[in-house]
C-alpha positions as semicolon CSV with decimal commas, in nm:
position;residue;x (nm);y (nm);z (nm)
1;M;-1,202;-0,208;-2,844
2;A;-0,913;-0,081;-3,051
3;A;-0,768;0,253;-2,945
4;A;-0,945;0,546;-3,103
5;T;-0,755;0,793;-3,319
6;P;-0,659;1,078;-3,086
7;T;-0,861;1,395;-3,123
8;P;-0,662;1,716;-3,182
9;P;-0,669;1,812;-2,811
10;V;-0,550;1,465;-2,708
11;A;-0,285;1,448;-2,980
12;E;-0,147;1,779;-2,854
13;L;-0,139;1,646;-2,495
14;I;0,047;1,334;-2,610
15;E;0,310;1,548;-2,779
16;R;0,331;1,790;-2,483
17;H;0,393;1,519;-2,224
18;Q;0,585;1,256;-2,423
19;E;0,924;1,359;-2,287
20;T;0,800;1,347;-1,927
21;L;0,649;1,002;-1,983
22;D;0,970;0,878;-2,146
23;R;1,180;1,003;-1,856
24;A;0,942;0,849;-1,603
25;L;0,967;0,515;-1,783
26;A;1,345;0,541;-1,772
27;A;1,338;0,635;-1,403
28;I;1,139;0,330;-1,293
29;G;1,404;0,121;-1,465
30;S;1,714;0,298;-1,333
31;R;1,575;0,363;-0,979
32;D;1,796;0,673;-0,949
33;Y;1,666;1,007;-0,824
34;W;1,438;1,192;-1,065
35;S;1,137;1,419;-1,039
36;P;0,975;1,663;-1,284
37;Y;0,802;1,846;-0,998
38;P;1,023;2,085;-0,796
39;E;1,000;2,025;-0,420
40;F;1,119;2,375;-0,327
41;P;0,843;2,633;-0,271
42;K;1,040;2,912;-0,438
43;A;1,037;2,720;-0,768
44;Y;0,673;2,822;-0,812
45;G;0,737;3,194;-0,843
46;E;0,765;3,480;-0,598
47;S;0,390;3,518;-0,573
48;G;0,328;3,142;-0,553
49;P;0,291;3,118;-0,173
50;A;0,064;3,423;-0,149
51;D;-0,144;3,317;-0,450
52;G;-0,185;2,965;-0,311
53;K;-0,293;3,092;0,029
54;A;-0,541;3,334;-0,128
55;A;-0,689;3,058;-0,346
56;F;-0,725;2,833;-0,042
57;E;-0,886;3,104;0,170
58;A;-1,131;3,182;-0,110
59;R;-1,274;2,830;-0,069
60;L;-1,346;2,864;0,302
61;G;-1,703;2,896;0,422
62;R;-1,846;2,805;0,083
63;L;-2,001;2,517;-0,107
64;F;-1,742;2,335;-0,319
65;E;-1,934;2,308;-0,645
66;I;-1,866;2,028;-0,892
67;A;-2,042;2,120;-1,215
68;G;-2,200;1,834;-1,406
69;Q;-2,166;1,571;-1,135
70;P;-2,488;1,416;-1,003
71;A;-2,594;1,580;-0,678
72;G;-2,886;1,581;-0,442
73;G;-2,968;1,616;-0,077
74;D;-2,810;1,834;0,187
75;P;-2,444;1,931;0,136
76;V;-2,179;1,746;0,338
77;S;-1,958;1,937;0,581
78;G;-1,767;1,886;0,903
79;E;-1,393;1,917;0,832
80;A;-1,202;2,081;1,117
81;S;-0,850;2,219;1,096
82;P;-0,607;2,072;1,352
83;Y;-0,465;2,426;1,358
84;G;-0,788;2,566;1,495
85;I;-0,902;2,782;1,202
86;E;-1,258;2,765;1,074
87;L;-1,288;2,587;0,738
88;G;-1,662;2,580;0,675
89;V;-1,634;2,409;0,336
90;S;-1,929;2,195;0,229
91;Y;-1,953;1,947;-0,057
92;P;-2,236;1,827;-0,277
93;H;-2,404;1,506;-0,170
94;A;-2,486;1,247;-0,431
95;D;-2,687;0,928;-0,438
96;P;-2,463;0,624;-0,500
97;D;-2,691;0,500;-0,777
98;A;-2,663;0,830;-0,962
99;L;-2,285;0,844;-0,924
100;I;-2,237;0,490;-1,048
101;A;-2,469;0,548;-1,343
102;A;-2,269;0,859;-1,442
103;L;-1,937;0,674;-1,414
104;E;-2,068;0,380;-1,616
105;A;-2,194;0,609;-1,892
106;A;-1,851;0,771;-1,916
107;R;-1,659;0,444;-1,927
108;P;-1,674;0,329;-2,294
109;G;-1,512;0,638;-2,447
110;W;-1,226;0,632;-2,196
111;A;-1,167;0,259;-2,245
112;A;-1,143;0,311;-2,620
113;A;-0,895;0,599;-2,591
114;G;-0,591;0,374;-2,553
115;P;-0,287;0,380;-2,322
116;A;-0,106;0,675;-2,483
117;A;-0,405;0,908;-2,472
118;R;-0,493;0,812;-2,117
119;A;-0,136;0,863;-2,000
120;A;-0,121;1,206;-2,163
121;V;-0,447;1,318;-2,001
122;C;-0,324;1,193;-1,662
123;L;0,003;1,382;-1,703
124;E;-0,187;1,701;-1,786
125;I;-0,396;1,657;-1,471
126;L;-0,077;1,618;-1,268
127;A;0,085;1,920;-1,436
128;R;-0,210;2,143;-1,345
129;I;-0,216;2,011;-0,989
130;N;0,156;2,079;-0,968
131;A;0,110;2,440;-1,076
132;R;-0,125;2,483;-0,777
133;S;0,100;2,309;-0,525
134;H;0,086;2,598;-0,276
135;E;-0,294;2,593;-0,275
136;F;-0,291;2,216;-0,228
137;A;-0,038;2,254;0,054
138;H;-0,277;2,473;0,255
139;A;-0,562;2,227;0,192
140;V;-0,347;1,935;0,308
141;M;-0,212;2,129;0,608
142;H;-0,552;2,227;0,741
143;T;-0,715;1,888;0,698
144;T;-0,429;1,663;0,813
145;G;-0,227;1,872;1,057
146;Q;0,093;1,845;0,856
147;A;0,320;2,147;0,899
148;Y;0,324;2,369;0,591
149;G;0,668;2,258;0,470
150;M;0,570;1,893;0,483
151;A;0,223;1,959;0,342
152;F;0,383;2,136;0,047
153;Q;0,635;1,860;-0,027
154;A;0,452;1,541;0,071
155;G;0,106;1,667;-0,023
156;G;0,230;1,837;-0,339
157;P;0,531;1,737;-0,553
158;H;0,602;1,407;-0,375
159;A;0,237;1,300;-0,412
160;Q;0,247;1,407;-0,775
161;D;0,561;1,196;-0,820
162;R;0,373;0,893;-0,691
163;G;0,086;0,963;-0,930
164;L;0,323;0,994;-1,226
165;E;0,503;0,678;-1,118
166;A;0,171;0,491;-1,132
167;V;0,101;0,628;-1,480
168;A;0,444;0,515;-1,600
169;Y;0,394;0,162;-1,467
170;A;0,043;0,155;-1,614
171;Y;0,167;0,260;-1,958
172;A;0,454;0,009;-1,948
173;E;0,227;-0,280;-1,854
174;Q;-0,042;-0,191;-2,110
175;T;0,211;-0,168;-2,393
176;R;0,410;-0,479;-2,300
177;L;0,231;-0,674;-2,575
178;P;0,211;-0,543;-2,934
179;Q;-0,125;-0,420;-3,056
180;S;-0,097;-0,650;-3,355
181;A;0,139;-0,934;-3,443
182;P;0,171;-1,168;-3,746
183;W;0,192;-1,539;-3,673
184;T;0,333;-1,797;-3,915
185;K;0,364;-2,170;-3,844
186;P;0,556;-2,381;-4,098
187;Q;0,367;-2,685;-4,230
188;G;0,647;-2,871;-4,408
189;K;0,553;-2,917;-4,773
190;R;0,217;-2,756;-4,716
191;D;0,154;-2,385;-4,711
192;P;0,228;-2,235;-4,369
193;L;-0,049;-2,139;-4,132
194;T;-0,068;-1,761;-4,117
195;M;-0,269;-1,544;-3,883
196;V;-0,276;-1,194;-3,748
197;K;-0,335;-1,159;-3,375
198;E;-0,455;-0,839;-3,207
199;F;-0,414;-0,769;-2,834
200;T;-0,646;-0,513;-2,680
201;V;-0,635;-0,374;-2,327
202;V;-0,975;-0,402;-2,160
203;P;-1,020;-0,209;-1,833
204;R;-1,168;-0,388;-1,532
205;G;-1,450;-0,143;-1,458
206;L;-1,531;0,114;-1,193
207;A;-1,264;0,199;-0,936
208;L;-1,333;0,321;-0,583
209;L;-1,067;0,524;-0,402
210;I;-1,119;0,544;-0,025
211;G;-0,899;0,825;0,104
212;C;-0,720;0,857;0,436
213;N;-0,704;1,136;0,694
214;T;-0,328;1,183;0,715
215;F;-0,200;1,175;0,355
216;P;-0,500;1,216;0,124
217;T;-0,295;1,299;-0,186
218;W;0,028;1,104;-0,125
219;N;-0,165;0,786;-0,045
220;G;-0,449;0,862;-0,284
221;Y;-0,271;0,945;-0,608
222;P;-0,113;0,603;-0,675
223;G;-0,448;0,425;-0,688
224;L;-0,630;0,714;-0,854
225;F;-0,386;0,743;-1,143
226;A;-0,318;0,370;-1,173
227;S;-0,690;0,309;-1,227
228;L;-0,747;0,611;-1,450
229;A;-0,444;0,540;-1,670
230;T;-0,559;0,181;-1,724
231;G;-0,901;0,296;-1,845
232;N;-1,115;0,271;-1,533
233;P;-1,346;0,552;-1,413
234;V;-1,271;0,650;-1,053
235;L;-1,510;0,736;-0,773
236;V;-1,320;0,928;-0,505
237;K;-1,450;0,881;-0,149
238;P;-1,236;1,102;0,078
239;H;-1,199;1,064;0,452
240;P;-1,462;1,290;0,612
241;R;-1,187;1,490;0,789
242;A;-0,975;1,535;0,473
243;V;-1,210;1,603;0,184
244;L;-1,071;1,928;0,041
245;P;-0,742;1,801;-0,111
246;L;-0,915;1,521;-0,298
247;A;-1,211;1,742;-0,395
248;M;-0,962;1,982;-0,554
249;T;-0,801;1,686;-0,732
250;V;-1,138;1,579;-0,870
251;E;-1,202;1,937;-0,982
252;V;-0,878;1,951;-1,183
253;A;-0,926;1,603;-1,329
254;R;-1,276;1,684;-1,451
255;E;-1,156;2,009;-1,605
256;V;-0,881;1,835;-1,804
257;L;-1,103;1,545;-1,911
258;A;-1,369;1,781;-2,046
259;E;-1,115;1,990;-2,236
260;A;-0,971;1,674;-2,391
261;G;-1,314;1,568;-2,515
262;F;-1,397;1,304;-2,254
263;D;-1,688;1,281;-2,015
264;P;-1,579;1,456;-1,693
265;N;-1,785;1,205;-1,495
266;L;-1,494;0,966;-1,540
267;V;-1,386;1,110;-1,203
268;C;-1,652;1,186;-0,940
269;L;-1,652;1,280;-0,572
270;A;-1,849;1,092;-0,306
271;A;-1,831;1,302;0,010
272;E;-1,993;1,183;0,331
273;H;-2,043;1,297;0,688
274;E;-1,831;1,162;0,974
275;G;-1,970;0,822;1,068
276;G;-2,135;0,769;0,731
277;T;-2,149;0,428;0,565
278;I;-2,124;0,516;0,197
279;A;-1,783;0,348;0,169
280;K;-1,932;0,014;0,275
281;T;-2,229;0,064;0,044
282;L;-2,012;0,143;-0,257
283;A;-1,748;-0,121;-0,184
284;V;-1,986;-0,412;-0,241
285;R;-2,162;-0,274;-0,547
286;P;-2,125;-0,520;-0,836
287;E;-2,015;-0,239;-1,070
288;V;-1,711;-0,162;-0,852
289;K;-1,422;-0,377;-0,972
290;L;-1,124;-0,202;-0,808
291;I;-1,080;-0,058;-0,459
292;D;-0,783;0,136;-0,322
293;Y;-0,782;0,191;0,052
294;T;-0,549;0,341;0,311
295;G;-0,650;0,341;0,677
296;S;-0,730;0,125;0,975
297;T;-0,663;-0,246;0,975
298;A;-1,020;-0,320;1,083
299;F;-1,185;-0,161;0,779
300;G;-0,911;-0,286;0,545
301;D;-0,978;-0,641;0,664
302;W;-1,351;-0,583;0,618
303;L;-1,295;-0,474;0,257
304;E;-1,076;-0,774;0,181
305;D;-1,336;-1,009;0,332
306;N;-1,652;-0,854;0,190
307;A;-1,577;-0,675;-0,140
308;R;-1,543;-1,008;-0,318
309;Q;-1,641;-0,871;-0,659
310;A;-1,346;-0,630;-0,661
311;L;-0,969;-0,637;-0,656
312;V;-0,884;-0,469;-0,325
313;Y;-0,553;-0,288;-0,275
314;T;-0,499;-0,205;0,092
315;E;-0,243;-0,021;0,298
316;K;-0,339;-0,080;0,659
317;A;-0,117;-0,063;0,966
318;G;0,174;-0,242;1,123
319;L;0,441;-0,227;1,390
320;N;0,745;-0,061;1,239
321;T;1,055;-0,179;1,419
322;V;1,419;-0,068;1,456
323;V;1,688;-0,301;1,588
324;I;1,976;-0,122;1,763
325;D;2,281;-0,348;1,788
326;S;2,583;-0,119;1,742
327;T;2,689;0,195;1,557
328;D;2,999;0,381;1,448
329;N;2,812;0,713;1,460
330;Y;2,624;0,730;1,787
331;R;2,530;1,097;1,766
332;G;2,420;1,058;1,405
333;M;2,205;0,760;1,498
334;L;2,040;0,948;1,784
335;G;1,972;1,254;1,567
336;N;1,828;1,045;1,286
337;L;1,599;0,849;1,517
338;A;1,489;1,164;1,702
339;F;1,379;1,324;1,376
340;A;1,212;1,004;1,252
341;L;1,010;0,978;1,573
342;S;0,914;1,348;1,568
343;L;0,828;1,409;1,201
344;Y;0,456;1,486;1,169
345;S;0,409;1,377;1,531
346;G;0,467;1,015;1,439
347;Q;0,144;1,015;1,236
348;M;0,297;0,833;0,940
349;C;0,241;0,470;0,850
350;T;0,620;0,440;0,824
351;T;0,716;0,594;1,161
352;P;0,913;0,359;1,389
353;Q;0,716;0,241;1,689
354;N;0,933;-0,026;1,853
355;L;1,305;0,027;1,915
356;L;1,462;-0,307;2,015
357;I;1,768;-0,254;2,237
358;P;1,969;-0,531;2,409
359;R;1,937;-0,496;2,784
360;T;2,316;-0,557;2,802
361;G;2,373;-0,242;2,596
362;I;2,533;-0,163;2,259
363;R;2,876;-0,085;2,115
364;T;2,933;0,265;1,977
365;D;3,211;0,495;1,864
366;E;3,179;0,656;2,209
367;G;3,228;0,328;2,390
368;S;2,974;0,085;2,531
369;K;2,631;0,228;2,613
370;S;2,387;0,058;2,848
371;Y;2,018;0,022;2,765
372;D;1,939;0,302;3,011
373;E;2,202;0,529;2,855
374;V;2,072;0,472;2,502
375;V;1,716;0,550;2,612
376;A;1,821;0,859;2,806
377;D;2,039;0,986;2,521
378;L;1,760;0,934;2,267
379;A;1,514;1,118;2,492
380;A;1,764;1,402;2,520
381;A;1,807;1,409;2,140
382;V;1,430;1,444;2,094
383;Q;1,416;1,718;2,356
384;G;1,704;1,902;2,194
385;L;1,549;1,879;1,849
386;L;1,216;2,015;1,973
387;R;1,338;2,259;2,240
388;D;1,228;2,567;2,047
389;D;0,850;2,581;2,000
390;A;0,865;2,742;1,655
391;K;1,106;2,477;1,524
392;A;0,908;2,205;1,698
393;A;0,583;2,314;1,534
394;A;0,750;2,306;1,191
395;I;0,859;1,946;1,248
396;L;0,565;1,808;1,443
397;G;0,271;1,966;1,268
398;A;-0,054;1,921;1,460
399;V;-0,234;1,621;1,607
400;V;-0,466;1,494;1,336
401;N;-0,763;1,367;1,542
402;P;-0,892;1,306;1,895
403;G;-0,782;0,942;1,891
404;V;-0,417;1,037;1,851
405;L;-0,449;1,301;2,123
406;A;-0,597;1,042;2,360
407;R;-0,296;0,815;2,307
408;T;-0,057;1,095;2,401
409;V;-0,254;1,149;2,723
410;A;-0,241;0,776;2,797
411;A;0,135;0,769;2,734
412;A;0,192;1,064;2,967
413;G;-0,009;0,889;3,237
414;G;0,195;0,570;3,224
415;E;-0,081;0,359;3,071
416;Y;0,159;0,193;2,824
417;G;0,462;0,173;3,055
418;E;0,716;0,397;3,227
419;P;0,773;0,718;3,025
420;A;1,141;0,792;2,964
421;L;1,017;1,101;2,783
422;A;0,671;1,243;2,841
423;P;0,493;1,444;2,570
424;R;0,462;1,816;2,619
425;V;0,234;2,083;2,474
426;V;0,386;2,301;2,203
427;E;0,244;2,648;2,145
428;S;0,218;2,795;1,795
429;A;0,242;3,173;1,764
430;E;0,089;3,158;1,415
431;F;-0,197;2,923;1,510
432;P;-0,288;2,962;1,879
433;G;-0,563;2,702;1,844
434;A;-0,331;2,428;1,714
435;T;-0,310;2,097;1,899
436;I;0,062;2,007;1,904
437;R;0,237;1,745;2,118
438;T;0,594;1,618;2,130
439;P;0,664;1,241;2,119
440;A;0,655;1,009;2,417
441;L;0,921;0,743;2,465
442;I;0,810;0,449;2,681
443;T;1,043;0,192;2,839
444;V;0,916;-0,166;2,825
445;D;1,056;-0,516;2,866
446;A;1,007;-0,781;2,598
447;D;0,979;-1,051;2,867
448;K;0,692;-0,891;3,060
449;P;0,342;-0,989;2,939
450;D;0,182;-0,651;3,019
451;D;0,460;-0,469;2,834
452;R;0,428;-0,702;2,533
453;A;0,058;-0,625;2,514
454;A;0,144;-0,256;2,493
455;F;0,419;-0,257;2,230
456;L;0,272;-0,539;2,020
457;G;-0,040;-0,333;1,956
458;E;-0,043;-0,044;1,711
459;C;-0,012;0,292;1,891
460;F;-0,049;0,534;1,600
461;G;0,087;0,880;1,675
462;P;0,372;1,028;1,880
463;V;0,432;0,725;2,103
464;A;0,740;0,501;2,069
465;F;0,861;0,208;2,279
466;A;1,220;0,140;2,385
467;V;1,198;-0,239;2,416
468;A;1,460;-0,413;2,630
469;V;1,551;-0,751;2,478
470;D;1,790;-1,025;2,592
471;S;2,027;-0,995;2,295
472;T;2,066;-0,882;1,937
473;E;1,970;-1,234;1,827
474;A;1,648;-1,203;2,027
475;A;1,584;-0,862;1,869
476;V;1,622;-1,002;1,518
477;E;1,379;-1,284;1,591
478;L;1,132;-1,045;1,753
479;L;1,153;-0,827;1,442
480;R;1,083;-1,130;1,225
481;R;0,783;-1,246;1,431
482;T;0,642;-0,897;1,469
483;V;0,637;-0,836;1,095
484;K;0,494;-1,177;1,013
485;E;0,219;-1,158;1,275
486;H;0,135;-0,786;1,280
487;G;0,287;-0,645;0,962
488;A;0,513;-0,346;0,910
489;M;0,561;-0,082;0,642
490;T;0,927;-0,025;0,734
491;A;1,210;-0,174;0,936
492;G;1,540;-0,020;1,039
493;A;1,858;-0,136;1,203
494;Y;2,193;-0,014;1,330
495;T;2,491;-0,249;1,335
496;V;2,859;-0,256;1,250
497;S;2,861;-0,636;1,240
498;E;2,849;-0,813;0,903
499;E;2,702;-1,120;1,072
500;V;2,423;-0,921;1,236
501;E;2,353;-0,737;0,911
502;A;2,322;-1,068;0,728
503;A;2,081;-1,197;0,992
504;L;1,871;-0,880;0,967
505;V;1,854;-0,900;0,588
506;D;1,752;-1,266;0,611
507;A;1,478;-1,184;0,864
508;C;1,338;-0,899;0,655
509;L;1,340;-1,100;0,333
510;D;1,166;-1,384;0,516
511;A;0,906;-1,155;0,675
512;G;0,858;-0,939;0,365
513;V;0,952;-0,590;0,487
514;S;1,195;-0,336;0,342
515;L;1,499;-0,260;0,559
516;S;1,694;0,064;0,608
517;L;2,043;0,014;0,752
518;N;2,252;0,259;0,955
519;L;2,072;0,581;0,864
520;T;2,258;0,872;1,022
521;G;2,220;1,155;0,771
522;G;1,944;1,320;0,570
523;V;1,753;1,002;0,482
524;F;1,502;0,871;0,735
525;V;1,332;0,535;0,773
526;N;0,986;0,690;0,739
527;Q;1,052;0,854;0,401
528;T;1,047;0,690;0,058
529;A;1,128;0,839;-0,283
530;A;0,907;0,779;-0,586
531;F;1,066;0,613;-0,890
532;S;1,323;0,454;-0,658
533;D;1,189;0,326;-0,325
534;L;0,897;0,087;-0,294
535;H;0,644;0,195;-0,032
536;G;0,539;-0,128;0,133
537;T;0,591;-0,471;-0,017
538;G;0,252;-0,641;-0,016
539;A;0,430;-0,935;0,150
540;N;0,318;-0,888;0,511
541;P;-0,012;-0,805;0,687
542;A;0,043;-0,426;0,682
543;A;-0,036;-0,398;0,310
544;N;-0,126;-0,626;0,022
545;A;0,031;-0,399;-0,243
546;A;0,330;-0,172;-0,297
547;Y;0,360;0,182;-0,430
548;C;0,451;0,131;-0,703
549;D;0,537;-0,177;-0,903
550;G;0,399;-0,371;-1,197
551;A;0,172;-0,576;-0,972
552;F;0,003;-0,257;-0,849
553;V;-0,125;-0,173;-1,199
554;A;-0,120;-0,485;-1,416
555;N;-0,439;-0,643;-1,282
556;R;-0,640;-0,325;-1,330
557;F;-0,692;-0,432;-1,691
558;R;-0,697;-0,754;-1,888
559;T;-0,581;-0,821;-2,243
560;V;-0,827;-0,969;-2,489
561;E;-0,700;-1,135;-2,805
562;I;-0,867;-1,134;-3,147
563;R;-0,710;-1,360;-3,410
564;R;-0,793;-1,424;-3,772
565;H;-0,641;-1,600;-4,071
566;V;-0,459;-1,390;-4,324
């Protein structure tokens, strides 16, 4: 399956995107900041915001047509905007057998294209998505509840960064071996043995992407582009509440593939109604060899246990923890934590849930602070940050689904413990129908069984626990056990002690979670940068893979050797 000679359209794409690919390859080696996709809305032209909004609104109340993809049956609909506007978009329904047959038929030509051609096509897809970042931002905003600024950045350029990062790793891993190599073994007085050995990348097979409700593009693009760049057709199964952003992605991908001379059915959409079971049906099909999933631990565990024919890459859930021992910037610490707890209403897989604070208090640049003072000051910092409703709405976004809303009600009612800060309703002048709530901060004691049951269970959304512990040493050990037993995507800590820092690093290396130390400025524990930060480690129960490293892409293909005597 030697790489085919690029057609003129593909050769032009390779030339067009070579510099971007080269810089991406350099970036994953240097780990310094780099991005080809501007994160500032104004970079997309004066008319960019208006054009994007108009393009988004033109899709509302209509069937989202996907020309050339198998379809049949009643269209799928049901998305609802957390901001209260009517979406009314419906999507073609397709029989799984027909979708899989179309993907299988498209597979050979893409497998034969080779790493360079596939990377170039993927980069063109990303470039066209990037040009429509404002349109994508509205789609992400009104399916996830992210505020527009976050939807633009995280759902647009930052998601595109993650997709490009996956392409770079995929290209690097596929080209690690030479395509052809001479081999000569001396035989003493006899003629040497001589051979030529060829190494060909062979894709695994069909890939299934199961999208999530909160970050359909940011969490979806790594798996999508890792599979596509390594030669595997991709069937995109969005979350029923967040179909539009991934449907638009499929639309762009199919357009680029067709123009480059490939079968557009290399990327297909499998939309389903809320409560449907198509994900389970597809996940165990023998043709499906790769699965990427972000979502609940229960379904992630089910996939790992039942989709035995496939390699399953999961990002599930965990208990993100921050240890507070001491700080030389008390106000900076409080401000940083307040923003981290508030951003997108805590609806991020990286948001801190458990703040471990010694019951004897902490040392700060403002003197010693008791546990009660730290909790009260943090509550005040959150209140101050979100005092103005307009500013609060821009930080919080909207509550993504009824389950999250129910947890805020339970927190306000004392179901999880005593509220040090109760959630409040935020009104949006722009979107009167939006469901917006501020975070709750609950005081609990690590030694009380009922409290442990509360904070040692995932409470996804704007609910955080201020956990009183006996000492910093006890906090470090609780962090270690929590990550090992329940998993975590992130961990944070504040300390001015070298000994405590060393203990924290040891605990996080042992438990397999990345650690952020003493964040007091414009970097937050729940944010990671493509080409530099790893999102997750794959070393604890919260996720079995990381965005993005060599392990995330290398097993999506195998290398087959052909050797012959010269």
